[in-house]
TIRO-2110 file (N, C-alpha, C; in Angstrom, 1 decimal):
// TIRO-2110
-13.6, 3.1, -24.1, N, 1, A
-12.8, 3.1, -23.1, CA, 1, A
-13.8, 2.7, -21.6, C, 1, A
-13.8, 1.5, -20.9, N, 2, A
-14.4, 1.2, -19.9, CA, 2, A
-14.2, 2.6, -18.5, C, 2, A
-14.8, 3.0, -17.7, N, 3, A
-14.4, 3.3, -16.2, CA, 3, A
-13.0, 3.1, -15.9, C, 3, A
-12.1, 3.7, -15.2, N, 4, A
-11.0, 3.0, -14.4, CA, 4, A
-11.3, 3.3, -13.0, C, 4, A
-10.5, 2.8, -12.3, N, 5, A
-11.5, 2.5, -10.9, CA, 5, A
-9.8, 2.7, -10.2, C, 5, A
-9.7, 3.3, -9.1, N, 6, A
-7.9, 3.7, -8.3, CA, 6, A
-8.2, 2.4, -7.7, C, 6, A
-7.1, 1.4, -8.4, N, 7, A
-6.6, 0.1, -7.7, CA, 7, A
-5.6, 0.0, -6.5, C, 7, A
-5.6, -0.9, -5.7, N, 8, A
-4.3, -0.3, -4.9, CA, 8, A
-3.2, -0.9, -5.5, C, 8, A
-3.7, -2.6, -6.7, N, 9, A
-3.1, -3.5, -6.6, CA, 9, A
-3.0, -3.1, -8.4, C, 9, A
-1.7, -3.4, -8.9, N, 10, A
-1.4, -3.0, -10.7, CA, 10, A
-2.7, -4.0, -11.6, C, 10, A
-3.2, -2.9, -12.5, N, 11, A
-3.7, -4.1, -13.0, CA, 11, A
-3.1, -5.1, -14.1, C, 11, A
-3.6, -5.9, -14.2, N, 12, A
-2.3, -7.3, -15.0, CA, 12, A
-3.4, -8.1, -16.1, C, 12, A
-4.8, -7.9, -15.9, N, 13, A
-5.2, -8.5, -17.1, CA, 13, A
-5.1, -7.7, -18.2, C, 13, A
-4.4, -8.4, -19.0, N, 14, A
-4.1, -7.8, -20.7, CA, 14, A
-5.0, -7.3, -21.8, C, 14, A
-6.5, -7.5, -21.5, N, 15, A
-7.8, -7.2, -22.2, CA, 15, A
-8.3, -5.7, -21.7, C, 15, A
-7.9, -5.7, -20.3, N, 16, A
-8.6, -4.4, -19.4, CA, 16, A
-7.8, -3.4, -19.6, C, 16, A
-6.2, -4.2, -19.7, N, 17, A
-4.9, -3.0, -19.6, CA, 17, A
-5.2, -2.4, -21.5, C, 17, A
-5.2, -3.4, -22.3, N, 18, A
-5.0, -3.1, -23.4, CA, 18, A
-6.7, -1.5, -23.6, C, 18, A
-7.3, -2.1, -22.9, N, 19, A
-9.1, -1.2, -23.3, CA, 19, A
-8.8, 0.1, -22.5, C, 19, A
-7.8, 0.1, -21.4, N, 20, A
-7.7, 1.2, -20.5, CA, 20, A
-6.2, 2.2, -20.8, C, 20, A
-5.8, 1.9, -22.0, N, 21, A
-4.4, 2.4, -22.3, CA, 21, A
-4.9, 3.9, -22.6, C, 21, A
-4.2, 4.9, -22.3, N, 22, A
-4.3, 6.1, -22.3, CA, 22, A
-3.5, 6.3, -23.8, C, 22, A
-4.6, 7.3, -24.6, N, 23, A
-4.5, 7.6, -26.2, CA, 23, A
-3.6, 8.8, -26.5, C, 23, A
-4.0, 9.8, -25.2, N, 24, A
-4.3, 11.3, -25.2, CA, 24, A
-3.7, 11.6, -24.0, C, 24, A
-3.0, 12.8, -24.5, N, 25, A
-2.1, 13.7, -23.3, CA, 25, A
-1.9, 15.3, -23.3, C, 25, A
-1.9, 15.6, -22.5, N, 26, A
-2.1, 17.1, -22.5, CA, 26, A
-0.8, 17.4, -21.5, C, 26, A
-0.1, 18.4, -22.7, N, 27, A
1.0, 19.1, -21.8, CA, 27, A
0.4, 21.1, -21.8, C, 27, A
0.4, 21.4, -20.2, N, 28, A
0.1, 22.4, -20.4, CA, 28, A
1.3, 23.5, -19.7, C, 28, A
1.7, 24.3, -20.7, N, 29, A
2.7, 25.2, -20.8, CA, 29, A
2.7, 26.1, -19.6, C, 29, A
3.2, 26.7, -18.2, N, 30, A
3.0, 27.7, -17.5, CA, 30, A
3.7, 28.6, -17.8, C, 30, A
3.5, 30.4, -17.2, N, 31, A
4.2, 31.7, -16.9, CA, 31, A
3.4, 32.5, -16.2, C, 31, A
4.0, 32.7, -15.5, N, 32, A
3.6, 34.3, -14.8, CA, 32, A
3.3, 35.5, -15.8, C, 32, A
1.6, 35.5, -16.1, N, 33, A
1.2, 36.5, -16.5, CA, 33, A
1.5, 38.0, -16.6, C, 33, A
2.1, 38.1, -15.6, N, 34, A
3.0, 39.7, -15.1, CA, 34, A
4.2, 39.7, -15.7, C, 34, A
5.0, 38.4, -15.6, N, 35, A
6.1, 38.4, -16.4, CA, 35, A
6.3, 38.3, -17.9, C, 35, A
6.8, 39.3, -18.7, N, 36, A
6.9, 39.5, -19.8, CA, 36, A
8.3, 38.2, -20.6, C, 36, A
9.0, 38.2, -19.5, N, 37, A
10.3, 37.4, -20.3, CA, 37, A
9.6, 35.6, -20.5, C, 37, A
9.4, 35.6, -19.1, N, 38, A
8.2, 34.1, -19.4, CA, 38, A
7.4, 33.8, -20.3, C, 38, A
6.8, 35.0, -20.3, N, 39, A
5.7, 35.0, -21.4, CA, 39, A
5.8, 34.8, -23.0, C, 39, A
6.9, 35.6, -23.1, N, 40, A
7.8, 35.6, -24.4, CA, 40, A
8.4, 34.2, -24.1, C, 40, A
9.0, 33.7, -23.5, N, 41, A
9.4, 32.5, -23.9, CA, 41, A
8.4, 31.3, -24.1, C, 41, A
7.3, 31.2, -23.4, N, 42, A
6.7, 30.5, -23.4, CA, 42, A
5.9, 30.2, -24.9, C, 42, A
5.9, 31.9, -25.5, N, 43, A
5.1, 32.0, -26.8, CA, 43, A
6.6, 31.3, -27.9, C, 43, A
7.9, 31.6, -27.6, N, 44, A
8.7, 31.2, -28.8, CA, 44, A
8.6, 29.5, -28.4, C, 44, A
8.3, 28.9, -27.4, N, 45, A
8.3, 27.6, -27.2, CA, 45, A
7.2, 26.6, -28.2, C, 45, A
5.7, 27.6, -28.0, N, 46, A
5.1, 27.3, -28.6, CA, 46, A
4.7, 27.5, -30.4, C, 46, A
5.6, 28.0, -31.1, N, 47, A
6.1, 28.7, -32.1, CA, 47, A
6.7, 27.5, -32.7, C, 47, A
8.0, 26.9, -31.8, N, 48, A
9.1, 25.8, -31.8, CA, 48, A
8.2, 24.9, -32.4, C, 48, A
7.5, 24.8, -31.1, N, 49, A
6.4, 23.3, -31.4, CA, 49, A
5.7, 23.1, -32.4, C, 49, A
5.4, 24.8, -33.0, N, 50, A
4.1, 24.1, -34.2, CA, 50, A
5.4, 23.9, -35.6, C, 50, A
6.4, 24.9, -35.8, N, 51, A
7.6, 24.4, -36.7, CA, 51, A
7.8, 23.2, -36.6, C, 51, A
8.1, 22.6, -35.6, N, 52, A
8.5, 21.1, -35.5, CA, 52, A
7.5, 20.1, -35.7, C, 52, A
6.1, 20.8, -35.8, N, 53, A
5.3, 19.8, -35.9, CA, 53, A
5.0, 19.9, -37.7, C, 53, A
5.1, 20.8, -38.0, N, 54, A
4.9, 20.9, -39.6, CA, 54, A
6.3, 20.1, -40.1, C, 54, A
7.0, 20.3, -39.7, N, 55, A
8.1, 19.7, -40.2, CA, 55, A
8.3, 18.2, -40.0, C, 55, A
7.4, 17.4, -39.4, N, 56, A
7.4, 16.0, -39.2, CA, 56, A
8.3, 14.8, -38.2, C, 56, A
8.7, 16.5, -37.1, N, 57, A
9.7, 15.9, -36.1, CA, 57, A
8.3, 14.7, -34.9, C, 57, A
7.3, 15.3, -34.5, N, 58, A
6.1, 14.8, -33.6, CA, 58, A
5.0, 15.4, -34.4, C, 58, A
3.7, 14.9, -33.4, N, 59, A
2.6, 15.4, -34.1, CA, 59, A
2.0, 16.2, -32.4, C, 59, A
2.2, 17.1, -32.3, N, 60, A
1.1, 18.3, -31.2, CA, 60, A
0.6, 19.2, -31.6, C, 60, A
-0.7, 19.7, -30.7, N, 61, A
-1.2, 20.7, -31.4, CA, 61, A
-1.6, 21.7, -30.5, C, 61, A
-0.6, 22.4, -30.2, N, 62, A
-0.7, 23.8, -29.0, CA, 62, A
-2.5, 24.4, -29.6, C, 62, A
-3.0, 24.7, -28.3, N, 63, A
-4.3, 24.7, -28.5, CA, 63, A
-4.1, 26.4, -28.8, C, 63, A
-5.3, 26.8, -29.9, N, 64, A
-4.6, 28.3, -30.6, CA, 64, A
-5.2, 29.4, -29.2, C, 64, A
-6.0, 29.5, -28.4, N, 65, A
-5.9, 29.8, -27.3, CA, 65, A
-4.4, 29.9, -26.3, C, 65, A
-4.3, 31.4, -26.0, N, 66, A
-3.1, 31.3, -24.9, CA, 66, A
-3.7, 32.1, -23.7, C, 66, A
-3.7, 31.4, -22.7, N, 67, A
-4.4, 32.4, -21.4, CA, 67, A
-3.7, 33.0, -20.8, C, 67, A
-4.1, 34.3, -20.6, N, 68, A
-3.4, 35.3, -20.1, CA, 68, A
-3.8, 35.1, -18.5, C, 68, A
-4.7, 34.6, -18.0, N, 69, A
-4.6, 34.6, -16.7, CA, 69, A
-5.1, 33.2, -16.2, C, 69, A
-5.2, 33.0, -15.2, N, 70, A
-5.3, 31.5, -14.8, CA, 70, A
-7.0, 31.2, -15.3, C, 70, A
-6.7, 29.9, -15.5, N, 71, A
-8.3, 29.4, -16.2, CA, 71, A
-8.0, 27.8, -15.8, C, 71, A
-9.7, 27.7, -15.4, N, 72, A
-10.0, 26.3, -15.1, CA, 72, A
-9.0, 26.2, -13.8, C, 72, A
-8.5, 24.8, -14.0, N, 73, A
-7.6, 24.3, -12.7, CA, 73, A
-6.1, 25.0, -12.4, C, 73, A
-6.3, 25.8, -13.6, N, 74, A
-4.4, 26.9, -14.0, CA, 74, A
-3.9, 27.8, -13.3, C, 74, A
-3.5, 27.8, -12.1, N, 75, A
-3.2, 29.2, -11.5, CA, 75, A
-2.4, 30.2, -12.2, C, 75, A
-2.2, 30.1, -13.3, N, 76, A
-1.0, 31.5, -14.2, CA, 76, A
-1.7, 31.0, -15.4, C, 76, A
-1.0, 31.8, -15.9, N, 77, A
-0.8, 32.1, -17.7, CA, 77, A
-0.7, 30.8, -18.3, C, 77, A
-1.3, 30.1, -18.9, N, 78, A
-0.4, 29.3, -19.7, CA, 78, A
-1.0, 28.9, -21.1, C, 78, A
-0.9, 27.6, -21.6, N, 79, A
-1.7, 27.2, -23.2, CA, 79, A
-1.4, 25.8, -22.8, C, 79, A
-2.5, 25.0, -23.6, N, 80, A
-2.2, 23.7, -23.4, CA, 80, A
-2.0, 23.1, -25.0, C, 80, A
-1.0, 22.1, -25.2, N, 81, A
-0.3, 21.4, -26.2, CA, 81, A
-1.0, 19.9, -26.5, C, 81, A
-1.8, 19.1, -26.8, N, 82, A
-2.4, 17.8, -27.2, CA, 82, A
-1.7, 17.0, -28.3, C, 82, A
-0.9, 15.6, -27.3, N, 83, A
-0.3, 15.0, -28.4, CA, 83, A
-0.8, 13.6, -27.7, C, 83, A
-0.5, 13.0, -28.8, N, 84, A
-1.6, 11.4, -29.1, CA, 84, A
-0.2, 10.7, -28.4, C, 84, A
-0.7, 9.6, -28.0, N, 85, A
0.0, 8.2, -27.5, CA, 85, A
1.5, 7.6, -28.6, C, 85, A
0.9, 8.3, -30.1, N, 86, A
1.8, 7.8, -30.6, CA, 86, A
3.3, 8.4, -30.9, C, 86, A
2.7, 9.9, -30.6, N, 87, A
4.2, 10.6, -30.5, CA, 87, A
4.4, 11.2, -29.1, C, 87, A
3.9, 10.8, -27.9, N, 88, A
4.4, 11.2, -26.7, CA, 88, A
5.7, 11.3, -26.3, C, 88, A
6.0, 10.3, -26.6, N, 89, A
7.7, 9.7, -26.2, CA, 89, A
8.7, 11.2, -27.0, C, 89, A
8.2, 11.4, -28.0, N, 90, A
9.0, 12.5, -28.8, CA, 90, A
8.7, 14.1, -28.4, C, 90, A
7.7, 14.1, -28.1, N, 91, A
7.2, 15.7, -27.5, CA, 91, A
7.8, 15.8, -26.3, C, 91, A
7.4, 14.7, -25.2, N, 92, A
8.0, 14.9, -23.8, CA, 92, A
9.2, 15.2, -23.9, C, 92, A
10.2, 14.0, -24.6, N, 93, A
11.8, 14.5, -25.0, CA, 93, A
12.0, 15.4, -25.2, C, 93, A
11.2, 16.2, -26.1, N, 94, A
11.2, 17.5, -26.4, CA, 94, A
11.3, 18.6, -25.2, C, 94, A
10.5, 18.1, -24.5, N, 95, A
9.8, 19.3, -23.5, CA, 95, A
11.0, 19.1, -22.6, C, 95, A
11.7, 18.1, -22.2, N, 96, A
12.1, 18.0, -21.3, CA, 96, A
13.8, 19.0, -21.5, C, 96, A
14.1, 18.8, -23.1, N, 97, A
14.8, 19.7, -23.4, CA, 97, A
15.4, 20.6, -23.5, C, 97, A
13.7, 21.1, -23.8, N, 98, A
13.9, 23.0, -24.7, CA, 98, A
12.5, 23.7, -23.5, C, 98, A
12.1, 22.9, -22.4, N, 99, A
11.7, 24.0, -21.8, CA, 99, A
11.9, 25.2, -20.8, C, 99, A
13.2, 25.3, -20.9, N, 100, A
14.4, 26.2, -20.3, CA, 100, A
13.8, 26.4, -18.8, C, 100, A
13.1, 28.0, -18.4, N, 101, A
12.4, 27.3, -16.6, CA, 101, A
11.5, 27.4, -17.0, C, 101, A
10.7, 27.5, -17.4, N, 102, A
9.1, 27.2, -17.8, CA, 102, A
9.2, 25.6, -17.1, C, 102, A
7.5, 25.5, -16.5, N, 103, A
6.8, 24.8, -15.7, CA, 103, A
6.2, 24.1, -16.9, C, 103, A
5.6, 22.7, -16.8, N, 104, A
5.5, 22.1, -17.8, CA, 104, A
4.4, 21.1, -17.1, C, 104, A
2.8, 20.9, -17.0, N, 105, A
2.2, 19.7, -16.6, CA, 105, A
1.9, 19.4, -17.2, C, 105, A
1.7, 17.6, -16.8, N, 106, A
1.6, 16.8, -18.2, CA, 106, A
0.8, 15.9, -17.6, C, 106, A
-0.7, 15.6, -18.5, N, 107, A
-1.7, 14.6, -17.6, CA, 107, A
-2.0, 13.9, -19.0, C, 107, A
-2.5, 13.0, -18.2, N, 108, A
-3.7, 12.1, -19.4, CA, 108, A
-4.9, 12.9, -19.7, C, 108, A
-5.4, 12.2, -20.7, N, 109, A
-7.0, 12.3, -21.0, CA, 109, A
-7.9, 10.7, -20.8, C, 109, A
-8.1, 11.1, -19.6, N, 110, A
-9.8, 9.9, -19.8, CA, 110, A
-10.7, 10.4, -19.3, C, 110, A
-11.9, 9.9, -18.7, N, 111, A
-12.9, 10.3, -18.2, CA, 111, A
-13.0, 11.2, -17.1, C, 111, A
-11.8, 10.7, -16.6, N, 112, A
-11.5, 11.1, -15.0, CA, 112, A
-10.8, 12.2, -14.7, C, 112, A
-11.5, 13.2, -15.4, N, 113, A
-10.6, 14.8, -15.6, CA, 113, A
-10.2, 15.3, -14.2, C, 113, A
-10.9, 15.2, -13.1, N, 114, A
-10.3, 15.9, -12.1, CA, 114, A
-8.7, 14.2, -11.3, C, 114, A
-9.2, 13.3, -11.7, N, 115, A
-8.2, 12.0, -11.1, CA, 115, A
-6.8, 12.3, -12.4, C, 115, A
-7.2, 12.7, -13.5, N, 116, A
-6.1, 13.1, -14.4, CA, 116, A
-5.4, 14.0, -14.1, C, 116, A
-5.6, 15.1, -13.2, N, 117, A
-5.2, 16.4, -13.1, CA, 117, A
-4.3, 16.1, -11.4, C, 117, A
-4.9, 15.5, -10.8, N, 118, A
-5.0, 15.1, -8.8, CA, 118, A
-3.5, 13.9, -9.5, C, 118, A
-4.1, 12.8, -9.6, N, 119, A
-2.9, 11.7, -9.6, CA, 119, A
-2.2, 11.4, -10.6, C, 119, A
-2.5, 11.6, -11.6, N, 120, A
-2.0, 11.0, -12.6, CA, 120, A
-1.0, 12.2, -13.1, C, 120, A
-0.2, 12.7, -12.8, N, 121, A
0.3, 14.4, -13.4, CA, 121, A
1.3, 14.3, -13.4, C, 121, A
2.6, 14.4, -13.9, N, 122, A
3.7, 14.8, -14.2, CA, 122, A
4.2, 16.2, -14.1, C, 122, A
4.9, 16.7, -13.8, N, 123, A
5.8, 17.8, -13.9, CA, 123, A
7.4, 18.0, -14.7, C, 123, A
7.3, 19.2, -15.4, N, 124, A
8.9, 19.4, -15.7, CA, 124, A
9.1, 20.4, -14.7, C, 124, A
9.6, 21.1, -14.2, N, 125, A
10.2, 22.0, -13.7, CA, 125, A
8.9, 22.5, -12.0, C, 125, A
9.0, 23.5, -11.6, N, 126, A
8.2, 23.8, -10.5, CA, 126, A
7.1, 23.7, -10.8, C, 126, A
6.1, 22.4, -9.6, N, 127, A
4.9, 22.3, -9.9, CA, 127, A
4.1, 23.6, -9.5, C, 127, A
3.0, 24.0, -9.3, N, 128, A
1.9, 24.5, -9.2, CA, 128, A
0.9, 23.7, -8.7, C, 128, A
0.5, 24.6, -7.4, N, 129, A
-1.0, 23.8, -7.1, CA, 129, A
-2.3, 24.2, -8.0, C, 129, A
-2.8, 22.9, -8.2, N, 130, A
-4.3, 23.2, -9.2, CA, 130, A
-5.5, 23.5, -8.4, C, 130, A
-6.6, 24.4, -9.0, N, 131, A
-7.5, 24.4, -8.3, CA, 131, A
-8.5, 23.1, -8.6, C, 131, A
-8.8, 21.9, -8.6, N, 132, A
-9.2, 21.0, -8.7, CA, 132, A
-10.9, 21.1, -8.9, C, 132, A
-11.4, 21.8, -7.8, N, 133, A
-13.2, 22.2, -7.6, CA, 133, A
-13.5, 22.6, -8.9, C, 133, A
-12.7, 23.1, -10.0, N, 134, A
-13.0, 23.6, -11.1, CA, 134, A
-13.6, 22.4, -12.4, C, 134, A
-13.1, 21.4, -11.9, N, 135, A
-12.7, 20.1, -12.8, CA, 135, A
-14.0, 19.2, -12.6, C, 135, A
-15.0, 18.4, -13.6, N, 136, A
-15.7, 17.7, -13.5, CA, 136, A
-14.5, 16.1, -13.0, C, 136, A
-15.5, 15.2, -11.8, N, 137, A
-14.8, 14.3, -11.5, CA, 137, A
-14.7, 13.1, -12.7, C, 137, A
-16.2, 13.1, -13.7, N, 138, A
-16.3, 12.1, -14.5, CA, 138, A
-17.1, 12.3, -15.7, C, 138, A
-16.9, 12.1, -16.7, N, 139, A
-18.1, 12.4, -17.9, CA, 139, A
-17.6, 11.5, -18.5, C, 139, A
-18.6, 11.2, -19.1, N, 140, A
-19.4, 10.0, -20.2, CA, 140, A
-18.4, 9.9, -21.4, C, 140, A
-18.4, 11.0, -21.5, N, 141, A
-17.8, 11.4, -22.8, CA, 141, A
-16.2, 11.2, -23.3, C, 141, A
-16.1, 10.8, -24.4, N, 142, A
-14.6, 10.0, -24.4, CA, 142, A
-14.2, 11.7, -24.8, C, 142, A
-13.0, 11.5, -24.0, N, 143, A
-12.2, 13.0, -24.3, CA, 143, A
-10.6, 12.9, -25.5, C, 143, A
-11.3, 12.6, -26.6, N, 144, A
-10.5, 12.7, -28.2, CA, 144, A
-10.4, 13.9, -28.4, C, 144, A
-9.8, 14.1, -29.2, N, 145, A
-9.4, 15.4, -29.7, CA, 145, A
-8.6, 15.4, -31.1, C, 145, A
-9.4, 16.0, -31.9, N, 146, A
-8.9, 16.0, -33.4, CA, 146, A
-8.5, 15.0, -33.9, C, 146, A
-9.8, 14.0, -34.1, N, 147, A
-10.1, 13.0, -34.6, CA, 147, A
-10.0, 12.9, -36.4, C, 147, A
-9.7, 14.2, -37.0, N, 148, A
-9.3, 13.7, -38.0, CA, 148, A
-8.1, 13.7, -38.0, C, 148, A
-7.1, 13.4, -37.1, N, 149, A
-5.5, 13.1, -37.6, CA, 149, A
-5.9, 11.6, -37.6, C, 149, A
-6.9, 10.5, -37.0, N, 150, A
-6.8, 9.3, -36.9, CA, 150, A
-5.5, 8.8, -35.7, C, 150, A
-5.3, 9.5, -34.9, N, 151, A
-4.6, 9.0, -34.1, CA, 151, A
-5.1, 9.2, -32.7, C, 151, A
-4.1, 8.6, -31.4, N, 152, A
-4.7, 8.7, -29.9, CA, 152, A
-6.1, 8.2, -30.0, C, 152, A
-7.4, 8.5, -29.4, N, 153, A
-8.5, 7.4, -29.5, CA, 153, A
-9.2, 7.3, -30.5, C, 153, A
-8.7, 8.0, -31.9, N, 154, A
-9.4, 8.0, -32.6, CA, 154, A
-8.6, 7.0, -33.8, C, 154, A
-7.5, 6.3, -33.6, N, 155, A
-6.5, 5.4, -34.2, CA, 155, A
-7.4, 4.4, -34.2, C, 155, A
-7.3, 3.5, -35.2, N, 156, A
-7.4, 2.2, -35.4, CA, 156, A
-6.7, 1.1, -34.6, C, 156, A
-7.5, 0.3, -35.0, N, 157, A
-6.5, -0.6, -33.6, CA, 157, A
-5.7, -1.4, -34.6, C, 157, A
-4.6, -1.3, -34.1, N, 158, A
-3.4, -2.2, -35.3, CA, 158, A
-2.8, -3.3, -34.7, C, 158, A
-3.2, -4.0, -33.3, N, 159, A
-2.8, -5.4, -33.1, CA, 159, A
-3.6, -5.9, -32.2, C, 159, A
-4.5, -7.5, -32.4, N, 160, A
-4.9, -7.5, -31.8, CA, 160, A
-4.1, -8.5, -30.7, C, 160, A
-5.0, -9.1, -29.6, N, 161, A
-4.6, -9.6, -28.7, CA, 161, A
-3.5, -11.1, -28.7, C, 161, A
-4.1, -11.6, -29.6, N, 162, A
-2.9, -12.9, -30.3, CA, 162, A
-1.8, -11.8, -30.8, C, 162, A
-1.8, -11.3, -31.7, N, 163, A
-0.4, -10.5, -32.3, CA, 163, A
0.6, -9.6, -30.8, C, 163, A
-0.3, -9.5, -30.0, N, 164, A
0.6, -8.6, -29.0, CA, 164, A
1.4, -10.3, -28.0, C, 164, A
0.7, -11.2, -27.8, N, 165, A
0.9, -12.6, -27.4, CA, 165, A
2.5, -13.3, -28.3, C, 165, A
2.2, -12.6, -29.3, N, 166, A
3.0, -13.2, -30.4, CA, 166, A
4.8, -12.5, -29.9, C, 166, A
4.6, -11.2, -29.9, N, 167, A
5.2, -10.0, -29.6, CA, 167, A
6.0, -10.5, -28.6, C, 167, A
5.4, -10.5, -27.6, N, 168, A
5.6, -10.2, -25.6, CA, 168, A
6.1, -12.0, -26.2, C, 168, A
6.3, -13.1, -26.6, N, 169, A
6.8, -14.1, -26.6, CA, 169, A
8.0, -14.1, -27.2, C, 169, A
8.0, -13.5, -28.4, N, 170, A
9.2, -13.3, -28.9, CA, 170, A
10.5, -12.6, -28.1, C, 170, A
9.6, -11.4, -27.3, N, 171, A
10.9, -10.3, -26.4, CA, 171, A
11.0, -11.5, -25.0, C, 171, A
10.5, -12.0, -25.3, N, 172, A
11.0, -13.2, -23.9, CA, 172, A
11.8, -14.2, -24.4, C, 172, A
11.8, -14.5, -25.2, N, 173, A
12.3, -15.6, -26.1, CA, 173, A
14.3, -14.9, -26.6, C, 173, A
14.1, -13.7, -26.6, N, 174, A
15.3, -13.3, -26.9, CA, 174, A
16.1, -12.8, -25.6, C, 174, A
15.4, -12.2, -24.6, N, 175, A
16.2, -11.9, -23.3, CA, 175, A
16.2, -12.8, -22.5, C, 175, A
15.7, -14.2, -22.7, N, 176, A
15.9, -15.3, -22.0, CA, 176, A
17.6, -15.6, -21.3, C, 176, A
18.4, -15.0, -22.6, N, 177, A
19.8, -15.6, -22.7, CA, 177, A
20.3, -14.2, -21.7, C, 177, A
19.3, -12.9, -21.5, N, 178, A
19.9, -11.6, -21.0, CA, 178, A
20.0, -11.8, -19.4, C, 178, A
21.1, -11.9, -19.1, N, 179, A
21.1, -12.1, -17.2, CA, 179, A
20.9, -11.0, -16.6, C, 179, A
20.9, -9.6, -17.1, N, 180, A
20.5, -8.3, -16.5, CA, 180, A
18.9, -8.1, -16.8, C, 180, A
18.3, -8.6, -17.7, N, 181, A
17.0, -8.4, -18.0, CA, 181, A
15.9, -9.5, -16.8, C, 181, A
15.4, -8.9, -16.0, N, 182, A
14.3, -9.6, -15.4, CA, 182, A
13.6, -10.6, -15.9, C, 182, A
12.9, -11.5, -15.6, N, 183, A
12.6, -12.7, -16.5, CA, 183, A
10.9, -12.6, -16.1, C, 183, A
10.0, -12.5, -16.8, N, 184, A
8.4, -12.6, -16.8, CA, 184, A
7.9, -13.5, -16.4, C, 184, A
7.2, -13.9, -15.1, N, 185, A
6.7, -15.0, -14.7, CA, 185, A
5.9, -15.5, -15.6, C, 185, A
5.7, -17.1, -15.4, N, 186, A
4.6, -17.8, -16.7, CA, 186, A
3.1, -17.1, -16.6, C, 186, A
3.0, -17.2, -18.2, N, 187, A
1.6, -16.9, -18.7, CA, 187, A
0.5, -17.3, -17.8, C, 187, A
-0.7, -16.6, -17.3, N, 188, A
-1.4, -17.2, -16.9, CA, 188, A
-2.6, -18.0, -18.5, C, 188, A
-2.9, -19.2, -18.5, N, 189, A
-3.7, -20.1, -19.0, CA, 189, A
-4.5, -19.7, -20.0, C, 189, A
-5.1, -18.7, -19.1, N, 190, A
-6.3, -18.1, -19.8, CA, 190, A
-5.9, -17.3, -21.3, C, 190, A
-4.8, -16.8, -21.6, N, 191, A
-4.7, -16.3, -22.9, CA, 191, A
-3.6, -17.6, -23.5, C, 191, A
-3.9, -18.4, -23.3, N, 192, A
-3.0, -19.3, -24.5, CA, 192, A
-1.4, -19.3, -24.2, C, 192, A
-0.5, -20.0, -24.7, N, 193, A
0.8, -20.2, -25.2, CA, 193, A
1.4, -18.9, -25.6, C, 193, A
END
């Protein structure tokens, strides 16, 4: 994966978009470490995620360690749940519906750790201020986790650019008669028909 710079314009080059796609995510579940009710709710959520993973609902890997105090940029007790892109939607949906009153920080895993925690974040619940001084700006190491699962950054490539162009053409053909669907602009000739 190449280093991504902050662009004022959205990236539109298909090859670059595919090369820089985010393949792994963290969900950080927050709880006030001195609030036993929140702490217990957070642990119950963690146990439920583990059972649902075991039962095949999604792939999500809570880190074994539960931080009882602020750790790294996180200002309160927390634990992280790793999620590959392949099941991000299912994990996000589950967290939206089942987090209760807990706050959840969601961020991608790229080589730009500080930007991931500052500009590429989403919150479910009340956001918290993070201490970004504890994070490196950039690292050469690809942030893959749990490579043995062969998901996320460890997954084999499934579709070529040509395959994606065919799928895109099929979708545009199907949607061409739908008056409510926005139409894509003509394709740049560098990618073929």
